[in-house]
C-alpha positions in Angstrom: -84.6 -40.4 -4.5 -81.9 -42.6 -5.7 -78.8 -41.0 -7.2 -76.4 -42.4 -9.7 -72.7 -41.8 -9.3 -70.0 -42.4 -11.8 -67.4 -44.6 -10.3 -63.7 -44.4 -11.2 -60.9 -46.7 -10.5 -58.5 -44.7 -8.4 -55.2 -45.0 -6.6 -55.3 -43.8 -3.0 -52.1 -42.3 -1.5 -52.3 -42.7 2.2 -50.4 -41.3 5.2 -51.2 -42.6 8.6 -54.0 -44.7 7.1 -55.9 -41.7 5.7 -56.2 -40.9 2.0 -54.4 -37.7 1.0 -54.8 -37.6 -2.7 -56.7 -39.4 -5.4 -55.1 -39.5 -8.9 -57.1 -40.8 -11.9 -55.6 -44.1 -13.0 -55.3 -43.0 -16.6 -52.9 -40.1 -15.7 -50.7 -42.5 -13.8 -50.5 -44.6 -16.9 -49.6 -41.6 -19.1 -46.8 -40.6 -16.6 -45.4 -44.1 -16.5 -45.3 -44.4 -20.3 -43.6 -41.0 -20.6 -40.9 -41.8 -18.0 -40.3 -45.2 -19.6 -39.9 -43.6 -23.0 -37.5 -41.0 -21.6 -35.5 -43.8 -19.9 -35.4 -45.8 -23.1 -34.2 -42.8 -25.1 -31.5 -42.0 -22.5 -30.3 -45.6 -22.5 -30.3 -45.7 -26.3 -28.5 -42.3 -26.5 -26.1 -43.4 -23.8 -25.4 -46.7 -25.7 -24.8 -44.8 -28.9 -22.6 -42.3 -27.1 -20.7 -45.1 -25.4 -20.0 -46.9 -28.7 -19.0 -43.6 -30.3 -17.2 -42.1 -27.3 -13.7 -42.6 -28.7 -14.7 -40.8 -31.9 -16.3 -38.0 -29.8 -13.2 -37.8 -27.6 -10.9 -37.5 -30.7 -13.1 -34.8 -32.1 -13.1 -32.8 -28.9 -9.3 -33.1 -28.6 -8.9 -31.9 -32.2 -11.2 -29.0 -31.5 -9.1 -28.0 -28.5 -5.8 -28.3 -30.3 -7.1 -26.2 -33.2 -8.4 -23.5 -30.8 -5.1 -23.4 -28.9 -3.2 -22.9 -32.2 -5.7 -20.3 -33.5 -6.1 -18.2 -30.4 -2.7 -18.6 -28.6 -0.2 -19.9 -31.2 0.3 -23.0 -29.1 1.4 -26.3 -30.6 -0.3 -29.0 -28.6 0.5 -32.7 -29.1 -1.0 -35.7 -27.4 0.6 -39.1 -27.9 -2.5 -41.1 -27.0 -5.9 -40.5 -25.4 -8.5 -43.1 -24.6 -11.3 -44.0 -22.1 -10.2 -46.3 -19.3 -13.6 -46.4 -17.6 -17.1 -45.1 -18.0 -16.1 -41.4 -17.5 -12.3 -41.5 -17.1 -9.9 -40.5 -19.9 -6.2 -41.4 -19.9 -3.6 -39.2 -21.7 0.0 -40.0 -22.5 2.9 -37.8 -23.7 1.3 -34.3 -23.7 3.5 -31.5 -25.0 2.7 -27.8 -25.3 5.1 -25.5 -27.2 4.3 -21.8 -28.0 5.3 -20.7 -31.4 9.0 -19.6 -31.6 9.4 -20.1 -27.9 10.8 -22.6 -25.4 8.7 -25.7 -24.6 6.1 -24.8 -22.0 4.8 -28.2 -20.7 5.5 -31.9 -21.0 3.4 -34.5 -19.2 4.0 -38.3 -19.5 0.9 -39.8 -17.9 -2.3 -37.9 -17.0 -5.7 -39.4 -16.1 -8.9 -37.4 -15.4 -12.4 -38.5 -14.5 -15.6 -36.5 -14.4 -18.9 -37.0 -12.4 -21.7 -38.2 -14.6 -24.7 -36.7 -12.9 -23.5 -33.0 -12.9 -22.5 -33.5 -16.5 -26.1 -34.1 -17.5 -26.8 -30.5 -16.3 -23.8 -29.0 -18.1 -21.5 -28.8 -15.0 -18.1 -30.4 -15.2 -17.0 -31.7 -11.8 -13.9 -33.8 -11.5 -14.0 -37.2 -9.7 -10.3 -38.0 -9.9 -6.9 -36.8 -11.2 -3.9 -39.0 -11.5 -0.6 -37.4 -12.8 2.7 -39.2 -13.0 5.8 -37.3 -14.2 5.2 -33.8 -15.6 7.0 -30.6 -16.1 6.0 -26.9 -16.7 8.8 -24.6 -17.8 8.3 -20.8 -17.5 11.2 -19.1 -19.4 11.8 -15.4 -19.9 14.7 -14.1 -22.0 14.9 -10.4 -22.0 11.4 -9.1 -22.7 10.2 -12.3 -24.4 8.7 -15.3 -22.5 7.0 -18.5 -23.4 4.0 -17.6 -21.3 3.2 -14.2 -22.6 0.2 -15.6 -24.5 -1.6 -15.6 -21.1 -1.6 -11.8 -21.1 -2.5 -11.4 -24.7 -5.7 -9.5 -25.3 -8.3 -11.0 -27.5 -9.5 -8.9 -30.4 -12.8 -7.3 -29.7 -15.5 -6.7 -32.2 -16.2 -3.0 -32.2 -19.8 -3.5 -33.2 -20.4 -5.9 -30.3 -22.1 -4.3 -27.3 -19.8 -4.3 -24.2 -21.5 -6.1 -21.3 -21.5 -4.4 -17.9 -19.0 -5.9 -15.5 -20.7 -7.6 -12.5 -18.0 -8.3 -9.8 -20.3 -10.5 -7.7 -21.3 -12.7 -10.7 -17.7 -12.9 -11.9 -16.4 -13.8 -8.4 -19.1 -16.4 -7.9 -18.3 -18.0 -11.3 -14.5 -18.1 -10.6 -15.0 -19.6 -7.2 -17.3 -22.3 -8.5 -15.0 -23.1 -11.4 -12.1 -23.5 -8.9 -14.1 -25.7 -6.6 -15.4 -27.8 -9.4 -11.8 -28.5 -10.5 -10.9 -29.9 -7.1 -11.4 -33.7 -7.5 -12.7 -36.1 -4.9 -9.5 -38.1 -5.3 -6.1 -37.0 -6.5 -2.6 -38.5 -6.8 0.1 -36.4 -8.3 3.7 -37.7 -8.4 6.8 -36.1 -9.8 5.3 -32.9 -11.1 7.8 -30.0 -11.5 7.4 -26.3 -12.2 10.5 -24.4 -13.3 11.0 -20.7 -13.8 14.1 -19.0 -15.1 15.1 -15.7 -16.6 18.3 -13.9 -17.4 19.3 -13.5 -13.8 17.6 -16.2 -11.7 16.1 -19.7 -11.6 13.4 -21.2 -9.4 12.3 -24.8 -9.1 9.2 -26.4 -7.4 9.2 -30.2 -7.4 6.1 -31.9 -6.1 7.1 -35.4 -4.9 3.5 -36.2 -3.9 0.2 -34.4 -3.7 -2.9 -36.4 -2.7 -6.6 -35.9 -1.9 -8.2 -38.9 -0.2 -11.7 -38.5 1.2 -11.2 -34.8 1.5 -7.9 -35.1 3.3 -5.1 -33.1 1.6 -1.4 -33.9 1.8 1.5 -32.6 -0.3 5.2 -32.4 -0.3 7.1 -29.8 -2.4 10.8 -29.4 -2.7 12.1 -25.9 -3.5 15.3 -25.5 -5.5 16.4 -29.0 -5.1 17.0 -29.7 -1.4 17.1 -26.0 -0.4 13.7 -26.3 1.4 10.8 -28.8 1.7 7.3 -27.4 2.0 4.1 -29.2 3.1 0.5 -28.3 2.5 -2.0 -30.3 4.6 -5.6 -30.0 5.6 -9.1 -30.8 4.4 -11.2 -29.7 1.4 -14.9 -30.1 0.7 -15.9 -28.6 -2.7 -19.5 -29.6 -2.3 -20.0 -27.5 0.9 -17.6 -24.9 -0.4 -15.2 -25.3 2.5 -11.5 -25.8 2.9 -8.9 -25.7 5.7 -5.2 -25.7 4.8 -1.9 -25.1 6.5 1.5 -24.6 5.0 4.8 -25.3 6.7 8.4 -26.5 6.0 10.6 -29.2 7.4 12.6 -28.0 10.4 12.8 -24.4 9.2 10.8 -21.5 8.1 8.9 -21.3 4.8 11.2 -19.0 2.8 10.4 -17.1 -0.4 13.9 -16.3 -1.8 12.5 -15.4 -5.2 10.7 -12.4 -3.7 14.0 -11.2 -2.3 15.8 -11.6 -5.7 13.0 -10.0 -7.7 11.6 -7.3 -5.4 14.2 -7.0 -2.6 11.6 -8.3 -0.2 12.7 -10.7 2.5 9.7 -12.7 3.7 9.4 -16.0 5.6 7.2 -17.6 8.2 6.7 -20.7 10.3 3.2 -21.5 9.2 0.5 -19.9 7.1 -3.1 -21.1 7.2 -6.2 -20.4 5.2 -9.8 -21.4 5.9 -12.9 -20.9 3.9 -15.9 -21.4 6.1 -18.8 -20.8 3.7 -20.1 -18.9 0.7 -23.6 -17.4 0.3 -25.2 -15.4 -2.5 -28.2 -13.1 -2.2 -29.1 -11.4 -5.4 -26.1 -9.3 -6.5 -24.3 -9.8 -3.1 -21.8 -12.5 -2.6 -20.5 -13.2 0.9 -17.4 -15.2 1.7 -16.5 -16.1 5.3 -13.0 -17.2 6.0 -9.8 -16.6 8.0 -6.1 -16.3 7.2 -3.3 -16.6 9.8 0.5 -16.6 10.0 3.0 -17.4 12.8 6.4 -15.8 13.1 6.2 -13.8 10.0 9.4 -12.0 9.1 9.4 -9.1 6.7 12.2 -6.8 5.6 12.4 -4.3 2.7 14.4 -1.2 2.2 11.2 0.9 2.1 9.6 -0.9 5.1 12.4 -1.0 7.7 16.1 -1.1 8.2 15.6 -4.1 10.5 13.8 -7.4 10.3 10.2 -7.1 11.5 8.8 -10.2 13.2 5.1 -10.7 13.8 4.8 -13.7 16.2 1.1 -14.4 15.7 -1.5 -12.7 13.6 -4.7 -13.8 11.9 -7.7 -12.2 10.2 -11.3 -13.4 10.6 -12.9 -11.8 7.5 -16.3 -11.4 6.1 -15.7 -10.4 2.5 -18.6 -8.9 0.6 -18.6 -8.6 -3.2 -21.4 -6.6 -4.9 -22.1 -5.7 -8.5 -19.6 -2.8 -8.4 -17.6 -3.1 -5.2 -15.4 -5.4 -3.1 -15.2 -5.0 0.7 -14.1 -6.5 3.9 -16.9 -5.9 6.3 -16.6 -4.2 9.7 -17.6 -7.5 11.4 -14.1 -8.7 10.5 -11.3 -8.8 13.1 -7.5 -8.6 12.9 -5.9 -10.3 15.8 -2.2 -9.4 16.5 -1.0 -11.2 19.6 -3.0 -9.6 22.5 -5.0 -6.9 20.6 -8.0 -7.0 18.2 -8.7 -4.5 15.4 -11.9 -4.1 13.4 -11.2 -2.9 9.8 -13.6 -1.9 7.1 -12.1 -1.8 3.6 -14.1 -1.0 0.5 -13.2 -0.4 -3.1 -16.0 0.8 -5.4 -15.4 0.4 -9.1 -18.2 2.5 -10.6 -19.6 5.0 -11.4 -16.3 6.4 -10.0 -13.6 4.7 -8.1 -14.0 5.2 -4.4 -11.5 4.1 -1.7 -12.8 3.6 1.9 -10.9 2.6 5.0 -12.1 2.6 8.6 -10.3 1.1 11.6 -11.8 0.8 15.0 -10.7 -0.7 18.3 -12.4 -1.0 21.7 -10.6 0.3 24.7 -7.3 -1.7 25.0 -4.8 -2.1 27.8 -1.9 0.1 26.8 0.7 -2.4 27.9 -0.9 -5.2 25.9 -0.8 -2.8 22.9 3.0 -2.3 23.5 3.5 -6.0 23.9 1.8 -6.7 20.6 4.2 -4.4 18.6 6.0 -6.5 16.0 9.6 -7.1 17.0 12.0 -4.7 15.3 9.2 -2.3 14.3 9.7 0.3 17.1 13.3 -0.2 18.2 13.6 2.9 20.4 10.5 1.8 22.4 11.6 -1.8 23.1 11.2 -2.6 26.8 9.0 0.4 27.6 6.4 -0.1 30.4 3.1 1.8 30.4 -0.2 1.8 32.1 -3.7 3.0 31.3 -5.8 2.4 28.2 -5.9 3.6 24.6 -8.5 3.5 21.8 -8.0 4.1 18.1 -10.3 5.2 15.3 -9.6 6.0 11.6 -11.9 7.2 8.9 -10.7 7.6 5.3 -12.8 8.2 2.2 -11.5 9.2 -1.2 -13.6 9.6 -4.4 -11.3 9.6 -7.5 -13.5 12.2 -9.3 -13.6 14.6 -6.4 -10.3 14.2 -4.5 -10.6 17.6 -2.8 -13.5 16.1 -0.8 -11.3 13.5 0.9 -12.1 12.6 4.4 -9.3 11.8 6.8 -9.8 11.5 10.6 -7.4 9.7 12.9 -7.5 9.6 16.7 -5.5 7.6 19.2 -7.4 8.4 22.4 -5.6 8.7 25.7 -7.4 7.0 28.6 -5.2 7.4 31.6 -2.0 6.6 29.6 1.3 7.0 31.5 4.8 5.8 31.0 6.0 3.8 34.0 9.5 2.8 32.9 11.5 3.7 29.8 12.9 1.0 27.6 15.8 1.3 25.2 15.4 5.1 24.8 14.5 7.6 27.5 12.3 10.1 25.7 12.8 12.7 28.5 16.4 13.3 27.4 15.3 16.5 25.5 14.7 18.1 28.9 18.4 18.2 29.7 21.7 18.4 27.9 22.3 15.7 25.4 24.6 14.9 22.5 23.2 15.0 19.0 25.0 13.3 16.1 23.7 14.3 12.6 24.2 11.8 9.8 24.7 12.4 6.1 24.2 9.5 3.8 24.6 7.1 6.7 27.8 8.6 8.0 28.1 10.6 11.2 29.1 14.3 10.7 30.1 15.4 14.2 28.8 15.4 17.8 26.9 18.5 18.9 26.1 19.3 22.5 22.5 20.5 22.8 22.8 22.5 26.0 24.5 25.5 27.6 27.8 23.7 27.6 27.9 24.4 23.8 28.9 28.1 23.2 26.7 28.1 20.0 23.6 26.9 22.0 21.1 29.8 22.3 18.2 29.8 24.8 14.9 30.5 23.2 14.5 33.9 25.0 17.7 35.0 23.3 16.5 34.2 19.8 14.9 37.0 17.8 11.1 36.9 17.6 11.5 37.7 13.9 13.1 34.3 13.3 10.7 32.4 15.7 7.6 33.9 14.2 8.8 33.4 10.6 9.7 29.8 11.2 6.4 29.0 13.0 4.4 30.7 10.3 6.2 28.7 7.5 6.6 25.3 9.2 3.9 24.9 11.8 1.5 27.8 12.6 -0.5 25.8 15.2 2.6 24.3 17.0 1.6 25.7 20.4 -2.0 24.5 20.2 -1.9 21.1 18.4 -1.1 17.7 20.0 1.7 16.9 17.6 -0.4 16.3 14.4 -2.5 18.5 12.1 -5.2 16.5 10.3 -5.7 19.2 7.7 -2.1 18.9 6.7 -2.4 15.2 6.2 -5.6 15.7 4.3 -4.0 18.1 1.9 -1.0 15.8 1.5 -3.3 13.0 0.4 -5.1 15.2 -2.1 -1.8 16.4 -3.7 -0.1 13.0 -3.7 -3.2 11.5 -5.3 -3.5 14.1 -8.0 0.2 13.9 -8.8 0.2 10.1 -8.6 3.5 10.4 -6.7 4.7 11.3 -3.2 5.0 15.1 -3.4 4.0 16.2 0.1 4.5 14.9 3.6 2.7 16.2 6.8 5.4 16.7 9.4 4.9 19.2 12.2 7.7 20.7 14.3 7.1 18.0 16.9 7.5 15.3 14.3 10.7 16.9 12.8 12.1 17.2 16.4 11.5 13.5 17.1 13.0 12.4 13.8 16.2 14.3 14.6 16.6 13.5 18.3 15.5 9.9 18.5 15.5 8.3 15.1 17.6 7.6 12.1 17.1 9.6 8.9 16.2 6.5 6.9 13.0 7.0 4.9 11.1 3.9 5.8 7.5 3.2 6.7 8.6 1.8 10.1 10.6 4.9 11.0 7.6 7.1 10.1 5.2 5.0 12.2 7.7 5.1 15.1 8.1 8.9 14.7 4.3 9.4 15.0 4.0 7.1 18.0 6.8 8.9 19.9 5.3 12.2 19.1 2.0 11.0 20.5 3.7 9.7 23.7 5.6 13.0 24.3 2.6 15.2 23.6 0.0 13.1 25.5 2.3 12.4 28.5 3.4 16.1 28.8 7.0 14.9 28.8 8.3 18.2 27.7 6.9 21.8 27.3 6.3 23.2 23.9 8.7 26.0 24.7 11.5 23.5 25.5 10.7 21.4 22.3 10.9 24.5 20.2 14.2 25.6 21.8 15.8 22.2 21.1 14.4 22.2 17.6 16.0 25.6 16.8 19.3 24.5 18.2 19.8 21.3 16.3 18.1 21.4 12.9 20.3 21.8 9.8 20.6 25.3 8.2 23.2 24.6 5.6 26.1 22.3 4.7 27.5 21.3 8.1 25.6 24.2 9.7 23.5 23.0 12.7 21.6 25.1 15.2 20.5 28.7 15.0 23.6 30.0 16.7 25.8 28.6 13.9 23.3 29.7 11.2 23.0 33.3 12.2 26.8 33.7 12.4 27.4 31.7 9.2 25.0 33.7 6.9 25.0 37.1 8.6 27.8 37.3 11.2 25.2 38.0 13.8 23.9 36.7 17.1 20.4 35.1 16.8 18.9 37.9 18.9 19.9 40.5 16.2 18.1 38.9 13.3 15.7 41.2 11.5 12.4 40.3 9.7 14.0 39.6 6.4 16.8 37.5 7.8 14.3 35.5 9.8 12.1 34.8 6.8 15.2 33.8 4.8 16.3 31.3 7.4 12.8 29.9 7.6 12.8 29.5 3.8 15.8 27.1 3.8 14.6 24.7 6.6 12.9 22.3 4.1 16.1 22.2 1.9 18.9 23.6 4.0 21.9 22.6 1.8 20.7 25.0 -0.9 20.7 28.0 1.4 23.9 29.5 0.2 22.8 29.4 -3.4 19.8 31.5 -2.9 22.0 34.5 -3.0 23.5 36.4 -5.9 27.2 37.1 -6.1 26.8 40.5 -4.6 25.2 39.1 -1.5 21.6 40.0 -2.3 18.8 37.5 -2.5 17.7 36.0 -5.8 14.5 37.5 -7.2 12.7 34.2 -7.1 12.5 34.4 -3.3 10.6 37.7 -3.3 7.2 36.0 -3.6 8.0 33.8 -0.6 8.9 36.8 1.5 5.6 38.5 0.6 3.7 35.3 1.4 5.3 34.7 4.8 5.5 38.3 5.7 1.9 38.9 4.8 0.7 36.0 6.9 2.8 37.3 9.8 1.3 40.8 9.5 -2.2 39.4 9.4 -1.5 37.6 12.7 0.0 40.7 14.2 3.5 39.3 14.4 5.1 42.1 12.3 4.1 45.4 10.8 2.6 45.5 7.3 5.3 46.1 4.7 4.8 46.8 1.0 8.5 46.2 0.2 8.5 42.5 0.6 9.2 42.3 4.3 12.9 43.0 4.3 13.7 41.1 1.1 15.8 43.9 -0.3 17.8 44.5 2.9 19.0 40.9 3.4 22.7 40.6 2.7 24.9 37.6 2.9 28.0 37.9 5.1 30.7 39.4 2.9 33.2 36.5 3.6 30.9 34.1 1.8 30.1 36.1 -1.3 33.3 35.2 -3.0 32.2 31.6 -3.0 29.1 32.3 -5.0 29.8 32.7 -8.8 28.2 35.5 -10.7 25.9 33.3 -12.7 22.3 33.3 -13.6 19.8 31.5 -11.4 19.6 28.5 -13.8 23.3 27.7 -13.2 23.0 28.3 -9.5 20.2 25.8 -9.2 22.3 23.2 -10.9 24.6 23.1 -7.9 21.7 21.7 -5.9 21.2 18.7 -8.1 21.2 15.5 -6.1 20.2 17.1 -2.8 17.9 14.9 -0.8 14.2 15.7 -1.1 12.6 17.1 2.1 8.9 17.2 3.0 6.9 20.3 2.4 6.0 22.4 5.4 2.6 22.5 7.2 1.9 25.9 5.8 2.8 25.0 2.3 0.5 22.0 2.4 -2.5 23.9 3.9 -2.4 26.9 1.5 -1.2 24.8 -1.5 1.9 26.9 -2.2 5.1 25.7 -3.8 8.5 25.6 -2.2 10.4 28.8 -1.6 12.8 28.1 -4.4 10.1 27.3 -6.8 7.7 30.1 -6.2 6.9 32.0 -9.4 7.2 35.7 -9.1 4.8 37.9 -11.1 6.5 40.8 -12.8 4.4 44.0 -12.6 4.8 44.7 -16.3 3.9 41.2 -17.4 1.1 38.7 -16.7 3.5 35.8 -17.3 5.2 34.5 -14.1 9.0 34.6 -13.9 10.3 31.4 -12.4 13.5 30.9 -10.6 15.0 29.3 -13.7 14.3 32.2 -16.0 17.4 33.9 -17.4 16.3 37.6 -17.6 17.1 39.6 -20.7 18.8 43.0 -20.1 15.5 44.9 -20.8 13.7 42.7 -18.3 16.4 43.1 -15.7 16.1 46.9 -16.0 12.4 46.7 -15.5 12.8 44.5 -12.4 15.3 47.1 -11.0 13.0 50.0 -11.6 10.2 48.0 -9.9 12.5 47.3 -7.0 13.4 51.1 -6.6 9.8 52.0 -6.8 8.8 49.6 -4.0 11.7 50.9 -1.9 10.5 54.5 -2.4 7.0 53.5 -1.4 8.3 51.7 1.7 10.3 54.8 2.7 7.3 56.9 2.3 5.2 54.6 4.4 7.9 54.8 7.1 7.9 58.6 7.0 4.1 58.6 7.3 
């Protein structure tokens, strides 16, 4: 049976001679008509826009000028503006003056071009920038500047719902905006940026800055002919990549304005930055790049007393930005000369602020580690030769809402480490007689022989156990068992300092205090603290000296009062005794003044008795000693009432209340809290509040007691003494 088929005219699309798809001819006609119509509309609209572009430009400029005046009080004037090509605008004589301020900017000739295709989709990407002769003046007079409008907060409608901050989205937008503003071609000549305030002036003059086919070259003169900087490299905004290096002519790149403003001396031979790529997956933005520096020199009064030089360092970083956090991933590597360090840094913004830091290294050759120390950082260890390996790990985590849960773990692992040859300082000098020179405010006091040649030197077996036990209990209870550091002490220091928003507690063990006095200066710098910790680690992990010897040297050189050094001088100065004769109360008193020794004399009343504010400290230390079996339990404050200052010193103490006595200590240098005080969270001995038995209100050291209160305190004192005598009789 014959069949009838409807036949259609069709267009066959073929690949390799075979038909792939057949589209009805009428649909093709419809598509062609639609596309043609759109093209005609675009051409007509483009033609209209082209003929009206000058008017559109003037309207846009006027809108911008009005907005600058309304939002920022800026008076913007443009001498002329006109199109010089299809998408290029030329401006002449631009001035920007904030209201009632110095002139901010003056540009004579400025030409900018945009790319047409991205413009159709609402993206403004620059094709060229040409600037000839321009100046930006940043002026600050007192507290008023001509650029403070930048920091002015916009008024916010209270009824408007506040949008949630998305760090990943914000960072991606900022990076794209920055890259879009990098033109394909740029030629800047004679552009100057000036800054001046009441005390200083700074000038950057760009003689030339060009981008040609992605190649970047620029020359910048700093403060006239003081220095000439260059920035060179390549940039590819489309692929989100750049590779730039900064250097100076025949000298280092110096930043004198940092030294003038912040006291920070900083310079380098070259600095480089490289952005290798950016990727975004959902709310996660990843940036891969590297930053490096050669012969970096840093000096600041809080960093080091000497110039610190880092010959070669760079960071290969994988930065990860999420919706509520910013981090440097653990795949990143810091290279410092011969060693590599893997950091993990993370800051979480919400729901609570969380700070995380982890540092990890593989096993490293110990000598390579020493060779990689920045020059000037560890002065006493310069030239030291070692063998073996070391490995370091750090784990830190702090949640702002629950600071008491802070995590702090730090370990420098010893893998066959041994000192082969000493460098500038022989750390074994504490094992034999040496000369110790204490300094006060940078000036040497006197030379003290630490050894039997000094008649005031006292071997440890001739020092009263009462003093040794009290000092260990107060300063470093685990001295004989730890390896120089107590992590719990550092952890509690972090908690307290974070809560107080200031440095209130340190974490020094007796080992650290000994190293500070014997080998290092008393300057409170980050470099000195780092060197102190490293020397302690070397001494403790190399068994350079016994704990007994370290404690003996410590007791014979630490300060116990104004120009009083060593326990031999201290026992005679305060009590007219040999250290072997010290009782429990005298031992606890001497332990109490170690953190702030210059105030020791003023803890006594004029009759030679101790001030009442110390009674709580005696009960605290004495009670801890009793629980450890180091002394007998005592309800009368562990010898507090029996301590008497040597009679020859009493005349030098005025009969004044404790408030006046404390004023004599104004200006004394702050010392770190002891290990015990940090672990148990107690205050300093001279700030311990004493609770009166007849009152719930604590009596501080600065309280001036009324006569009635004084009588009550004396009755309480006599009652405690009677109870103590009864206990002795029993």
